[in-house]
PDB file as gemmi writes it, atoms N, CA and C in Angstrom:
CRYST1    1.000    1.000    1.000  90.00  90.00  90.00 P 1                      
ATOM      1  N   MET A   1       4.334  34.502 -24.651  1.00  0.00           N  
ATOM      2  CA  MET A   1       5.604  33.516 -24.557  1.00  0.00           C  
ATOM      3  C   MET A   1       5.014  32.189 -24.990  1.00  0.00           C  
ATOM      4  N   LYS A   2       5.473  31.567 -25.793  1.00  0.00           N  
ATOM      5  CA  LYS A   2       4.948  29.957 -26.010  1.00  0.00           C  
ATOM      6  C   LYS A   2       6.181  29.214 -25.229  1.00  0.00           C  
ATOM      7  N   VAL A   3       5.853  28.116 -24.700  1.00  0.00           N  
ATOM      8  CA  VAL A   3       6.720  27.129 -23.996  1.00  0.00           C  
ATOM      9  C   VAL A   3       6.507  25.598 -24.570  1.00  0.00           C  
ATOM     10  N   THR A   4       7.323  25.169 -25.279  1.00  0.00           N  
ATOM     11  CA  THR A   4       7.061  23.854 -25.690  1.00  0.00           C  
ATOM     12  C   THR A   4       7.639  22.852 -24.751  1.00  0.00           C  
ATOM     13  N   LEU A   5       7.064  21.828 -24.412  1.00  0.00           N  
ATOM     14  CA  LEU A   5       7.491  20.887 -23.586  1.00  0.00           C  
ATOM     15  C   LEU A   5       8.215  19.638 -24.347  1.00  0.00           C  
ATOM     16  N   PRO A   6       9.183  19.090 -23.686  1.00  0.00           N  
ATOM     17  CA  PRO A   6       9.891  17.815 -24.344  1.00  0.00           C  
ATOM     18  C   PRO A   6       8.689  17.000 -24.532  1.00  0.00           C  
ATOM     19  N   GLU A   7       9.036  16.065 -25.550  1.00  0.00           N  
ATOM     20  CA  GLU A   7       8.099  14.715 -25.872  1.00  0.00           C  
ATOM     21  C   GLU A   7       8.783  13.457 -24.970  1.00  0.00           C  
ATOM     22  N   PHE A   8       8.141  13.621 -23.658  1.00  0.00           N  
ATOM     23  CA  PHE A   8       8.633  12.479 -22.620  1.00  0.00           C  
ATOM     24  C   PHE A   8       8.362  11.172 -23.183  1.00  0.00           C  
ATOM     25  N   GLU A   9       7.167  11.079 -24.031  1.00  0.00           N  
ATOM     26  CA  GLU A   9       6.708   9.711 -24.427  1.00  0.00           C  
ATOM     27  C   GLU A   9       7.820   9.076 -25.512  1.00  0.00           C  
ATOM     28  N   ARG A  10       8.652   9.744 -26.033  1.00  0.00           N  
ATOM     29  CA  ARG A  10       9.476   9.621 -26.865  1.00  0.00           C  
ATOM     30  C   ARG A  10      10.969   8.972 -26.343  1.00  0.00           C  
ATOM     31  N   ALA A  11      11.288   9.272 -24.974  1.00  0.00           N  
ATOM     32  CA  ALA A  11      12.293   9.124 -24.334  1.00  0.00           C  
ATOM     33  C   ALA A  11      12.418   7.712 -23.541  1.00  0.00           C  
ATOM     34  N   GLY A  12      13.359   7.195 -23.744  1.00  0.00           N  
ATOM     35  CA  GLY A  12      13.902   6.083 -22.586  1.00  0.00           C  
ATOM     36  C   GLY A  12      15.033   6.394 -21.825  1.00  0.00           C  
ATOM     37  N   VAL A  13      14.823   6.105 -20.658  1.00  0.00           N  
ATOM     38  CA  VAL A  13      15.623   6.623 -19.516  1.00  0.00           C  
ATOM     39  C   VAL A  13      16.372   5.452 -18.557  1.00  0.00           C  
ATOM     40  N   LEU A  14      17.619   5.270 -18.614  1.00  0.00           N  
ATOM     41  CA  LEU A  14      17.865   4.285 -17.774  1.00  0.00           C  
ATOM     42  C   LEU A  14      18.407   4.903 -16.223  1.00  0.00           C  
ATOM     43  N   VAL A  15      17.933   4.347 -15.167  1.00  0.00           N  
ATOM     44  CA  VAL A  15      18.355   4.751 -13.934  1.00  0.00           C  
ATOM     45  C   VAL A  15      19.184   3.905 -13.267  1.00  0.00           C  
ATOM     46  N   VAL A  16      20.360   4.188 -12.823  1.00  0.00           N  
ATOM     47  CA  VAL A  16      21.199   3.283 -12.012  1.00  0.00           C  
ATOM     48  C   VAL A  16      21.609   3.639 -10.511  1.00  0.00           C  
ATOM     49  N   GLY A  17      21.254   3.095  -9.639  1.00  0.00           N  
ATOM     50  CA  GLY A  17      21.507   3.554  -8.242  1.00  0.00           C  
ATOM     51  C   GLY A  17      21.164   2.694  -7.213  1.00  0.00           C  
ATOM     52  N   ASP A  18      21.057   3.461  -6.005  1.00  0.00           N  
ATOM     53  CA  ASP A  18      20.756   2.725  -4.859  1.00  0.00           C  
ATOM     54  C   ASP A  18      19.295   2.795  -4.901  1.00  0.00           C  
ATOM     55  N   VAL A  19      18.697   1.698  -4.697  1.00  0.00           N  
ATOM     56  CA  VAL A  19      17.062   1.357  -4.642  1.00  0.00           C  
ATOM     57  C   VAL A  19      16.694   1.250  -3.096  1.00  0.00           C  
ATOM     58  N   MET A  20      15.462   1.750  -2.570  1.00  0.00           N  
ATOM     59  CA  MET A  20      15.258   1.402  -1.333  1.00  0.00           C  
ATOM     60  C   MET A  20      13.685   1.461  -1.406  1.00  0.00           C  
ATOM     61  N   LEU A  21      12.972   0.950  -0.209  1.00  0.00           N  
ATOM     62  CA  LEU A  21      11.709   1.224   0.031  1.00  0.00           C  
ATOM     63  C   LEU A  21      11.440   1.868   1.245  1.00  0.00           C  
ATOM     64  N   ASP A  22      10.927   3.201   0.983  1.00  0.00           N  
ATOM     65  CA  ASP A  22      10.621   4.078   2.242  1.00  0.00           C  
ATOM     66  C   ASP A  22       9.545   3.662   3.082  1.00  0.00           C  
ATOM     67  N   ARG A  23       9.525   3.494   4.493  1.00  0.00           N  
ATOM     68  CA  ARG A  23       8.433   3.275   5.156  1.00  0.00           C  
ATOM     69  C   ARG A  23       7.928   4.436   5.982  1.00  0.00           C  
ATOM     70  N   TYR A  24       6.837   4.823   6.079  1.00  0.00           N  
ATOM     71  CA  TYR A  24       6.297   5.946   6.686  1.00  0.00           C  
ATOM     72  C   TYR A  24       5.542   5.393   7.887  1.00  0.00           C  
ATOM     73  N   TRP A  25       5.868   5.660   9.188  1.00  0.00           N  
ATOM     74  CA  TRP A  25       4.837   5.131  10.095  1.00  0.00           C  
ATOM     75  C   TRP A  25       3.905   6.317  10.846  1.00  0.00           C  
ATOM     76  N   TYR A  26       2.753   6.081  10.999  1.00  0.00           N  
ATOM     77  CA  TYR A  26       1.759   7.231  11.480  1.00  0.00           C  
ATOM     78  C   TYR A  26       1.081   6.800  12.728  1.00  0.00           C  
ATOM     79  N   GLY A  27       1.025   7.543  13.546  1.00  0.00           N  
ATOM     80  CA  GLY A  27       0.288   7.421  14.829  1.00  0.00           C  
ATOM     81  C   GLY A  27       0.559   8.384  15.871  1.00  0.00           C  
ATOM     82  N   PRO A  28      -0.368   8.228  16.885  1.00  0.00           N  
ATOM     83  CA  PRO A  28      -0.079   9.230  17.901  1.00  0.00           C  
ATOM     84  C   PRO A  28       0.862   8.861  18.855  1.00  0.00           C  
ATOM     85  N   THR A  29       1.611  10.049  19.600  1.00  0.00           N  
ATOM     86  CA  THR A  29       2.503   9.630  20.694  1.00  0.00           C  
ATOM     87  C   THR A  29       2.025  10.130  21.965  1.00  0.00           C  
ATOM     88  N   SER A  30       2.317   9.439  22.933  1.00  0.00           N  
ATOM     89  CA  SER A  30       1.832   9.822  24.171  1.00  0.00           C  
ATOM     90  C   SER A  30       2.693   9.873  25.159  1.00  0.00           C  
ATOM     91  N   ARG A  31       3.882   9.548  24.860  1.00  0.00           N  
ATOM     92  CA  ARG A  31       4.962   9.723  25.784  1.00  0.00           C  
ATOM     93  C   ARG A  31       6.578   9.497  25.398  1.00  0.00           C  
ATOM     94  N   ILE A  32       7.636   9.778  26.087  1.00  0.00           N  
ATOM     95  CA  ILE A  32       8.729   9.735  25.687  1.00  0.00           C  
ATOM     96  C   ILE A  32       9.547   8.519  26.185  1.00  0.00           C  
ATOM     97  N   SER A  33      10.256   7.756  25.278  1.00  0.00           N  
ATOM     98  CA  SER A  33      10.791   6.604  25.608  1.00  0.00           C  
ATOM     99  C   SER A  33      11.854   6.887  26.814  1.00  0.00           C  
ATOM    100  N   PRO A  34      11.802   5.874  27.768  1.00  0.00           N  
ATOM    101  CA  PRO A  34      12.735   5.759  28.906  1.00  0.00           C  
ATOM    102  C   PRO A  34      14.246   5.500  28.422  1.00  0.00           C  
ATOM    103  N   GLU A  35      14.338   4.883  27.331  1.00  0.00           N  
ATOM    104  CA  GLU A  35      15.833   4.458  26.756  1.00  0.00           C  
ATOM    105  C   GLU A  35      16.533   5.558  26.233  1.00  0.00           C  
ATOM    106  N   ALA A  36      15.629   6.367  25.530  1.00  0.00           N  
ATOM    107  CA  ALA A  36      16.198   7.447  24.417  1.00  0.00           C  
ATOM    108  C   ALA A  36      15.165   8.467  24.541  1.00  0.00           C  
ATOM    109  N   PRO A  37      15.645   9.763  24.096  1.00  0.00           N  
ATOM    110  CA  PRO A  37      14.631  10.931  24.234  1.00  0.00           C  
ATOM    111  C   PRO A  37      14.076  11.070  22.862  1.00  0.00           C  
ATOM    112  N   VAL A  38      13.166  10.166  22.654  1.00  0.00           N  
ATOM    113  CA  VAL A  38      12.569   9.866  21.433  1.00  0.00           C  
ATOM    114  C   VAL A  38      11.072   9.668  21.831  1.00  0.00           C  
ATOM    115  N   PRO A  39      10.029  10.019  21.142  1.00  0.00           N  
ATOM    116  CA  PRO A  39       8.645   9.648  21.253  1.00  0.00           C  
ATOM    117  C   PRO A  39       8.254   8.175  21.063  1.00  0.00           C  
ATOM    118  N   VAL A  40       7.366   7.697  21.682  1.00  0.00           N  
ATOM    119  CA  VAL A  40       6.980   6.406  21.469  1.00  0.00           C  
ATOM    120  C   VAL A  40       5.680   6.470  20.886  1.00  0.00           C  
ATOM    121  N   VAL A  41       5.501   6.090  19.413  1.00  0.00           N  
ATOM    122  CA  VAL A  41       4.499   6.070  18.619  1.00  0.00           C  
ATOM    123  C   VAL A  41       3.802   4.826  18.570  1.00  0.00           C  
ATOM    124  N   LYS A  42       2.233   5.128  18.785  1.00  0.00           N  
ATOM    125  CA  LYS A  42       1.545   3.870  18.519  1.00  0.00           C  
ATOM    126  C   LYS A  42       1.045   3.616  17.266  1.00  0.00           C  
ATOM    127  N   VAL A  43       1.782   3.039  16.204  1.00  0.00           N  
ATOM    128  CA  VAL A  43       1.583   2.748  14.934  1.00  0.00           C  
ATOM    129  C   VAL A  43      -0.063   2.551  14.589  1.00  0.00           C  
ATOM    130  N   GLU A  44      -0.642   3.501  13.677  1.00  0.00           N  
ATOM    131  CA  GLU A  44      -1.964   3.227  13.245  1.00  0.00           C  
ATOM    132  C   GLU A  44      -1.900   2.699  11.731  1.00  0.00           C  
ATOM    133  N   ASN A  45      -0.949   3.359  10.955  1.00  0.00           N  
ATOM    134  CA  ASN A  45      -0.857   3.355   9.512  1.00  0.00           C  
ATOM    135  C   ASN A  45       0.824   3.311   9.084  1.00  0.00           C  
ATOM    136  N   ILE A  46       0.680   2.445   8.269  1.00  0.00           N  
ATOM    137  CA  ILE A  46       2.112   2.290   7.551  1.00  0.00           C  
ATOM    138  C   ILE A  46       1.919   2.448   5.686  1.00  0.00           C  
ATOM    139  N   GLU A  47       2.806   3.281   5.286  1.00  0.00           N  
ATOM    140  CA  GLU A  47       2.913   3.530   4.033  1.00  0.00           C  
ATOM    141  C   GLU A  47       4.330   3.213   3.584  1.00  0.00           C  
ATOM    142  N   GLU A  48       4.224   2.672   2.400  1.00  0.00           N  
ATOM    143  CA  GLU A  48       5.531   2.460   1.806  1.00  0.00           C  
ATOM    144  C   GLU A  48       5.584   2.840   0.419  1.00  0.00           C  
ATOM    145  N   ARG A  49       6.657   3.395  -0.109  1.00  0.00           N  
ATOM    146  CA  ARG A  49       6.973   4.127  -1.267  1.00  0.00           C  
ATOM    147  C   ARG A  49       8.340   3.774  -1.965  1.00  0.00           C  
ATOM    148  N   PRO A  50       8.538   3.824  -3.029  1.00  0.00           N  
ATOM    149  CA  PRO A  50       9.852   3.557  -3.736  1.00  0.00           C  
ATOM    150  C   PRO A  50      10.711   4.859  -3.442  1.00  0.00           C  
ATOM    151  N   GLY A  51      11.900   4.795  -2.730  1.00  0.00           N  
ATOM    152  CA  GLY A  51      12.855   5.694  -2.652  1.00  0.00           C  
ATOM    153  C   GLY A  51      13.939   5.685  -3.212  1.00  0.00           C  
ATOM    154  N   GLY A  52      15.045   6.636  -3.111  1.00  0.00           N  
ATOM    155  CA  GLY A  52      16.262   6.651  -3.758  1.00  0.00           C  
ATOM    156  C   GLY A  52      16.372   6.798  -5.297  1.00  0.00           C  
ATOM    157  N   ALA A  53      17.010   5.886  -5.984  1.00  0.00           N  
ATOM    158  CA  ALA A  53      16.964   5.675  -7.464  1.00  0.00           C  
ATOM    159  C   ALA A  53      15.385   5.334  -7.860  1.00  0.00           C  
ATOM    160  N   ALA A  54      14.852   4.372  -7.273  1.00  0.00           N  
ATOM    161  CA  ALA A  54      13.470   4.012  -7.565  1.00  0.00           C  
ATOM    162  C   ALA A  54      12.516   4.934  -7.518  1.00  0.00           C  
ATOM    163  N   ASN A  55      12.585   6.127  -6.947  1.00  0.00           N  
ATOM    164  CA  ASN A  55      11.885   7.181  -6.787  1.00  0.00           C  
ATOM    165  C   ASN A  55      12.128   8.215  -7.997  1.00  0.00           C  
ATOM    166  N   VAL A  56      13.222   8.211  -8.420  1.00  0.00           N  
ATOM    167  CA  VAL A  56      13.468   9.044  -9.451  1.00  0.00           C  
ATOM    168  C   VAL A  56      13.039   8.177 -10.851  1.00  0.00           C  
ATOM    169  N   ALA A  57      13.176   6.716 -11.002  1.00  0.00           N  
ATOM    170  CA  ALA A  57      12.913   6.056 -11.914  1.00  0.00           C  
ATOM    171  C   ALA A  57      11.229   6.171 -12.120  1.00  0.00           C  
ATOM    172  N   MET A  58      10.406   6.187 -11.005  1.00  0.00           N  
ATOM    173  CA  MET A  58       8.972   6.329 -10.858  1.00  0.00           C  
ATOM    174  C   MET A  58       8.585   7.882 -11.410  1.00  0.00           C  
ATOM    175  N   ASN A  59       9.242   8.783 -10.836  1.00  0.00           N  
ATOM    176  CA  ASN A  59       9.100   9.948 -11.527  1.00  0.00           C  
ATOM    177  C   ASN A  59       9.005  10.097 -12.887  1.00  0.00           C  
ATOM    178  N   ILE A  60      10.133   9.677 -13.549  1.00  0.00           N  
ATOM    179  CA  ILE A  60      10.235   9.705 -14.787  1.00  0.00           C  
ATOM    180  C   ILE A  60       9.328   9.048 -15.790  1.00  0.00           C  
ATOM    181  N   ALA A  61       8.733   7.734 -15.065  1.00  0.00           N  
ATOM    182  CA  ALA A  61       7.569   7.059 -15.805  1.00  0.00           C  
ATOM    183  C   ALA A  61       6.219   8.203 -15.761  1.00  0.00           C  
ATOM    184  N   SER A  62       6.274   8.632 -14.564  1.00  0.00           N  
ATOM    185  CA  SER A  62       5.292   9.552 -14.322  1.00  0.00           C  
ATOM    186  C   SER A  62       4.762  10.515 -15.430  1.00  0.00           C  
ATOM    187  N   LEU A  63       6.150  10.955 -16.083  1.00  0.00           N  
ATOM    188  CA  LEU A  63       6.076  11.924 -17.137  1.00  0.00           C  
ATOM    189  C   LEU A  63       5.719  11.529 -18.572  1.00  0.00           C  
ATOM    190  N   GLY A  64       5.677  10.163 -18.610  1.00  0.00           N  
ATOM    191  CA  GLY A  64       5.323   9.376 -19.854  1.00  0.00           C  
ATOM    192  C   GLY A  64       6.490   8.624 -20.561  1.00  0.00           C  
ATOM    193  N   ALA A  65       7.910   9.007 -20.022  1.00  0.00           N  
ATOM    194  CA  ALA A  65       8.916   8.389 -20.582  1.00  0.00           C  
ATOM    195  C   ALA A  65       9.246   6.920 -20.236  1.00  0.00           C  
ATOM    196  N   THR A  66       9.832   6.157 -21.097  1.00  0.00           N  
ATOM    197  CA  THR A  66       9.992   4.640 -20.773  1.00  0.00           C  
ATOM    198  C   THR A  66      11.056   4.687 -19.388  1.00  0.00           C  
ATOM    199  N   SER A  67      10.931   4.140 -18.399  1.00  0.00           N  
ATOM    200  CA  SER A  67      11.905   4.180 -17.433  1.00  0.00           C  
ATOM    201  C   SER A  67      12.307   2.580 -17.098  1.00  0.00           C  
ATOM    202  N   ARG A  68      13.788   2.535 -17.225  1.00  0.00           N  
ATOM    203  CA  ARG A  68      14.102   1.309 -16.678  1.00  0.00           C  
ATOM    204  C   ARG A  68      15.215   1.502 -15.511  1.00  0.00           C  
ATOM    205  N   LEU A  69      15.095   0.755 -14.477  1.00  0.00           N  
ATOM    206  CA  LEU A  69      16.037   0.685 -13.450  1.00  0.00           C  
ATOM    207  C   LEU A  69      16.671  -0.420 -12.842  1.00  0.00           C  
ATOM    208  N   VAL A  70      17.989  -0.213 -12.579  1.00  0.00           N  
ATOM    209  CA  VAL A  70      18.923  -1.117 -12.403  1.00  0.00           C  
ATOM    210  C   VAL A  70      19.468  -1.044 -10.779  1.00  0.00           C  
ATOM    211  N   GLY A  71      19.465  -1.783 -10.001  1.00  0.00           N  
ATOM    212  CA  GLY A  71      20.149  -1.669  -8.724  1.00  0.00           C  
ATOM    213  C   GLY A  71      20.226  -2.925  -8.185  1.00  0.00           C  
ATOM    214  N   LEU A  72      20.611  -3.060  -6.635  1.00  0.00           N  
ATOM    215  CA  LEU A  72      20.987  -4.065  -6.093  1.00  0.00           C  
ATOM    216  C   LEU A  72      19.751  -4.201  -4.604  1.00  0.00           C  
ATOM    217  N   THR A  73      19.289  -5.407  -4.741  1.00  0.00           N  
ATOM    218  CA  THR A  73      18.197  -5.458  -3.695  1.00  0.00           C  
ATOM    219  C   THR A  73      18.444  -6.651  -2.787  1.00  0.00           C  
ATOM    220  N   GLY A  74      17.810  -6.823  -1.592  1.00  0.00           N  
ATOM    221  CA  GLY A  74      17.973  -7.989  -0.722  1.00  0.00           C  
ATOM    222  C   GLY A  74      16.929  -9.264  -1.507  1.00  0.00           C  
ATOM    223  N   ILE A  75      16.750 -10.363  -1.053  1.00  0.00           N  
ATOM    224  CA  ILE A  75      15.857 -11.072  -1.037  1.00  0.00           C  
ATOM    225  C   ILE A  75      14.939 -11.156   0.054  1.00  0.00           C  
ATOM    226  N   ASP A  76      14.094 -10.582   0.046  1.00  0.00           N  
ATOM    227  CA  ASP A  76      13.271 -10.132   1.121  1.00  0.00           C  
ATOM    228  C   ASP A  76      11.867  -9.623   0.556  1.00  0.00           C  
ATOM    229  N   ASP A  77      10.872  -9.432   1.747  1.00  0.00           N  
ATOM    230  CA  ASP A  77       9.536  -8.704   1.306  1.00  0.00           C  
ATOM    231  C   ASP A  77       9.722  -7.520   0.858  1.00  0.00           C  
ATOM    232  N   ALA A  78      10.627  -6.435   1.358  1.00  0.00           N  
ATOM    233  CA  ALA A  78      10.839  -5.309   0.846  1.00  0.00           C  
ATOM    234  C   ALA A  78      11.215  -5.229  -0.652  1.00  0.00           C  
ATOM    235  N   ALA A  79      11.957  -6.193  -0.965  1.00  0.00           N  
ATOM    236  CA  ALA A  79      12.544  -6.087  -2.421  1.00  0.00           C  
ATOM    237  C   ALA A  79      11.132  -6.313  -3.184  1.00  0.00           C  
ATOM    238  N   ARG A  80      10.419  -7.431  -2.685  1.00  0.00           N  
ATOM    239  CA  ARG A  80       9.253  -7.905  -3.749  1.00  0.00           C  
ATOM    240  C   ARG A  80       8.238  -6.773  -3.669  1.00  0.00           C  
ATOM    241  N   ALA A  81       8.037  -5.860  -2.354  1.00  0.00           N  
ATOM    242  CA  ALA A  81       6.995  -4.868  -2.541  1.00  0.00           C  
ATOM    243  C   ALA A  81       7.469  -3.672  -3.299  1.00  0.00           C  
ATOM    244  N   LEU A  82       8.925  -3.366  -3.354  1.00  0.00           N  
ATOM    245  CA  LEU A  82       9.437  -2.578  -4.279  1.00  0.00           C  
ATOM    246  C   LEU A  82       9.110  -2.920  -5.762  1.00  0.00           C  
ATOM    247  N   SER A  83       9.442  -4.050  -6.189  1.00  0.00           N  
ATOM    248  CA  SER A  83       9.428  -4.496  -7.287  1.00  0.00           C  
ATOM    249  C   SER A  83       7.969  -4.306  -7.759  1.00  0.00           C  
ATOM    250  N   GLN A  84       6.904  -4.921  -7.060  1.00  0.00           N  
ATOM    251  CA  GLN A  84       5.503  -4.648  -7.397  1.00  0.00           C  
ATOM    252  C   GLN A  84       4.876  -3.101  -7.485  1.00  0.00           C  
ATOM    253  N   ALA A  85       5.432  -2.194  -6.532  1.00  0.00           N  
ATOM    254  CA  ALA A  85       5.130  -0.720  -6.467  1.00  0.00           C  
ATOM    255  C   ALA A  85       5.498  -0.168  -7.759  1.00  0.00           C  
ATOM    256  N   LEU A  86       6.702  -0.829  -8.333  1.00  0.00           N  
ATOM    257  CA  LEU A  86       7.499  -0.065  -9.667  1.00  0.00           C  
ATOM    258  C   LEU A  86       6.622  -0.683 -10.913  1.00  0.00           C  
ATOM    259  N   ALA A  87       6.128  -2.031 -10.732  1.00  0.00           N  
ATOM    260  CA  ALA A  87       5.434  -2.485 -11.929  1.00  0.00           C  
ATOM    261  C   ALA A  87       4.184  -1.919 -11.875  1.00  0.00           C  
ATOM    262  N   ASN A  88       3.585  -1.459 -10.988  1.00  0.00           N  
ATOM    263  CA  ASN A  88       2.291  -0.444 -10.859  1.00  0.00           C  
ATOM    264  C   ASN A  88       2.358   0.543 -11.824  1.00  0.00           C  
ATOM    265  N   VAL A  89       3.419   1.306 -11.636  1.00  0.00           N  
ATOM    266  CA  VAL A  89       3.654   2.408 -12.436  1.00  0.00           C  
ATOM    267  C   VAL A  89       4.548   2.255 -13.788  1.00  0.00           C  
ATOM    268  N   ASN A  90       4.476   1.057 -14.400  1.00  0.00           N  
ATOM    269  CA  ASN A  90       5.422   0.682 -15.441  1.00  0.00           C  
ATOM    270  C   ASN A  90       6.754   1.044 -15.567  1.00  0.00           C  
ATOM    271  N   VAL A  91       7.246   1.025 -14.490  1.00  0.00           N  
ATOM    272  CA  VAL A  91       8.756   1.169 -14.279  1.00  0.00           C  
ATOM    273  C   VAL A  91       9.551  -0.243 -14.665  1.00  0.00           C  
ATOM    274  N   LYS A  92      10.334  -0.771 -15.496  1.00  0.00           N  
ATOM    275  CA  LYS A  92      11.113  -1.946 -15.888  1.00  0.00           C  
ATOM    276  C   LYS A  92      12.066  -2.133 -14.736  1.00  0.00           C  
ATOM    277  N   CYS A  93      12.016  -3.010 -14.147  1.00  0.00           N  
ATOM    278  CA  CYS A  93      13.270  -3.392 -13.234  1.00  0.00           C  
ATOM    279  C   CYS A  93      14.107  -4.426 -13.430  1.00  0.00           C  
ATOM    280  N   ASP A  94      15.344  -4.101 -13.402  1.00  0.00           N  
ATOM    281  CA  ASP A  94      16.509  -5.295 -13.697  1.00  0.00           C  
ATOM    282  C   ASP A  94      17.120  -5.237 -12.113  1.00  0.00           C  
ATOM    283  N   PHE A  95      16.798  -5.973 -11.192  1.00  0.00           N  
ATOM    284  CA  PHE A  95      17.547  -5.993  -9.995  1.00  0.00           C  
ATOM    285  C   PHE A  95      18.483  -6.868  -9.668  1.00  0.00           C  
ATOM    286  N   VAL A  96      19.426  -6.615  -9.076  1.00  0.00           N  
ATOM    287  CA  VAL A  96      20.449  -7.948  -8.772  1.00  0.00           C  
ATOM    288  C   VAL A  96      20.253  -8.186  -7.270  1.00  0.00           C  
ATOM    289  N   SER A  97      19.714  -9.365  -7.098  1.00  0.00           N  
ATOM    290  CA  SER A  97      19.544  -9.758  -5.487  1.00  0.00           C  
ATOM    291  C   SER A  97      20.614 -10.231  -5.066  1.00  0.00           C  
ATOM    292  N   VAL A  98      20.962  -9.622  -3.634  1.00  0.00           N  
ATOM    293  CA  VAL A  98      22.272 -10.214  -3.019  1.00  0.00           C  
ATOM    294  C   VAL A  98      21.865 -10.599  -1.530  1.00  0.00           C  
TER     295      VAL A  98                                                      
END                                                                             
């Protein structure tokens, strides 16, 4: 059986939706918080990745298609980090800052 994959390089995709910067905190836990039944984490590493529609746009770009993202962001460090992360993987962003 022969499978032909689409020519993603010829595609242009517009993604419109909720954009966010996902943050993952890594580290050991040694106790449970006295205020709530949750573990207290000693943060040793923080990882940030595009989330929501930003993740979709990034995945489209990774296939070789032209990806453009439209969404709302704040005027803060998270928005700047998200814009930079997407620029690094060739996603064109049109953010409306609110």
